[in-house]
C-alpha positions in Angstrom: 88.0 228.1 106.0 87.5 228.8 109.9 85.9 232.1 108.7 82.5 230.6 107.3 83.5 232.7 104.5 87.1 231.7 102.5 85.9 228.1 100.5 88.3 225.5 101.6 89.8 225.1 98.1 93.1 223.2 99.2 91.9 220.1 100.8 88.1 218.3 99.8 89.2 216.6 97.0 88.2 213.1 96.2 90.1 209.9 93.5 87.2 209.2 91.2 87.2 206.4 89.4 87.3 207.0 85.0 88.3 210.0 83.7 85.5 213.2 85.0 84.1 215.0 82.1 82.9 218.9 82.3 84.5 219.8 85.8 86.0 222.9 87.0 88.0 221.8 89.5 89.8 218.1 88.0 93.0 217.4 87.8 95.2 214.0 87.2 98.4 213.0 90.1 99.9 209.8 89.3 97.1 207.8 91.4 94.8 208.7 89.2 92.2 211.9 88.9 90.9 213.9 91.5 87.4 216.2 91.7 86.8 218.9 94.4 83.7 217.7 97.0 81.3 220.3 95.4 81.8 219.1 92.0 81.2 215.4 92.2 78.3 214.5 90.4 75.4 211.6 91.1 76.9 208.1 89.7 80.5 209.3 90.2 82.3 206.6 92.2 84.5 207.8 94.7 87.6 205.9 96.3 87.7 206.3 99.6 91.2 205.4 102.4 90.0 204.5 105.5 91.4 206.3 108.3 94.3 204.2 110.2 96.2 205.1 113.6 99.2 203.5 114.8 101.4 204.1 118.2 104.7 203.3 119.7 106.2 204.4 122.9 109.6 206.2 122.3 111.4 205.4 125.2 114.3 205.9 122.8 115.1 208.2 119.8 116.1 205.3 117.9 112.7 203.4 118.4 110.7 205.8 115.8 112.3 203.3 113.1 110.5 200.3 114.0 107.1 202.4 113.0 107.0 200.6 109.5 104.9 198.8 107.5 105.3 196.2 105.0 101.6 195.1 103.4 99.9 197.6 104.9 100.7 196.2 108.7 103.8 196.4 110.7 107.1 194.6 110.1 107.7 192.1 112.6 105.7 189.4 114.0 104.7 190.9 117.7 103.4 194.4 116.4 101.5 193.1 113.5 98.2 193.7 114.3 98.7 197.3 114.4 97.9 200.0 112.0 94.0 199.9 113.2 91.0 201.0 111.4 90.2 204.3 113.5 86.5 202.3 113.9 88.1 200.1 116.1 88.8 202.9 118.8 85.3 201.9 120.2 86.7 198.4 120.2 89.6 199.4 122.1 87.5 201.3 125.0 85.1 198.5 125.4 87.6 195.8 126.0 89.6 198.6 128.2 86.6 199.1 130.3 86.2 195.4 130.8 90.0 194.8 131.9 89.8 197.7 134.0 86.7 197.5 135.7 87.2 193.4 136.4 91.6 193.1 137.5 93.7 194.8 139.1 96.6 196.6 137.8 99.1 194.0 138.5 96.4 191.0 137.3 96.0 192.8 133.7 100.2 192.7 133.1 100.2 189.1 134.8 96.9 188.0 131.8 99.5 190.1 129.4 102.6 188.9 129.9 101.4 185.1 130.6 99.7 185.2 127.1 102.7 186.9 124.9 105.1 185.1 127.0 103.3 181.8 125.3 102.9 183.6 122.0 106.6 184.3 121.7 107.5 180.9 122.9 105.1 179.0 120.7 104.9 181.5 117.8 101.7 180.0 116.7 100.2 180.7 113.3 96.7 182.0 113.2 93.6 179.7 114.0 96.1 177.4 116.6 93.7 175.8 119.0 96.1 174.9 121.5 97.1 178.8 122.2 93.3 179.7 121.5 92.8 177.2 124.4 95.7 178.9 126.9 94.1 182.5 126.3 90.5 181.1 126.9 91.8 179.7 130.2 94.4 182.8 131.3 91.1 184.6 131.4 88.8 182.4 132.5 91.1 181.8 135.6 91.5 185.1 136.5 90.1 186.7 139.7 87.4 188.9 138.2 86.3 191.3 140.8 83.0 191.0 139.7 82.4 187.4 138.3 83.9 186.7 134.9 82.3 189.1 132.2 81.5 188.2 128.8 84.9 187.6 127.6 84.4 186.4 123.9 85.6 190.1 121.8 88.5 189.4 125.1 89.1 186.4 124.0 89.7 187.0 120.3 91.5 190.5 121.2 94.2 188.3 122.9 94.7 185.8 120.7 95.1 188.1 117.5 97.3 190.6 120.1 95.0 193.5 119.7 94.7 193.0 123.5 98.5 193.2 124.0 98.2 196.7 122.1 95.3 198.1 123.8 97.1 197.4 127.5 99.8 198.9 126.1 97.9 201.9 124.8 96.1 202.3 128.1 98.5 201.2 130.6 102.6 202.1 129.5 101.6 205.2 127.1 98.6 206.8 128.5 99.0 206.2 131.6 95.7 205.7 133.0 95.4 205.0 136.2 99.0 205.4 137.7 97.3 207.7 140.0 94.1 207.5 140.3 93.6 203.2 141.3 95.2 201.4 143.9 96.8 198.2 143.8 95.2 195.3 144.4 90.9 195.6 144.5 89.0 198.6 145.6 
């Protein structure tokens, strides 16, 4: 625990495949066998659940009920890219940095609004070339401050809906840049 003396006997258990033999700290629950971390042996196959994150701006108290899942994804077509793997936070930051350094706040909002309006109107299927071309054109025609950056990742994120989520997280929830960036070019 935090005192460097007490062992944490409550949390560090792993699900293992098969039935563990000769372990003093192992037990079965409805999902399978759990073994305490220090009693894992070479050859044990552990099951690891990836860490995920999701977010929702709670502008009304009822909005919390919209955070529900079916088959590991959010219900509804417009937030179905959520939840994200924790490892994707680096992508969030990288893509946000490209947008933030290259476009003014109003441009970022306009780009996202254009793309998301067409997504709602067209309801494109995965792999829809017309929608992909539209996203490509919107991003390429944006007035980038220091010349157009490498935007392949931005295009993929915009087509999937991930870019919308990145902008929502940074601009609407975290309020990045509200007080430290002027509207327009710096």
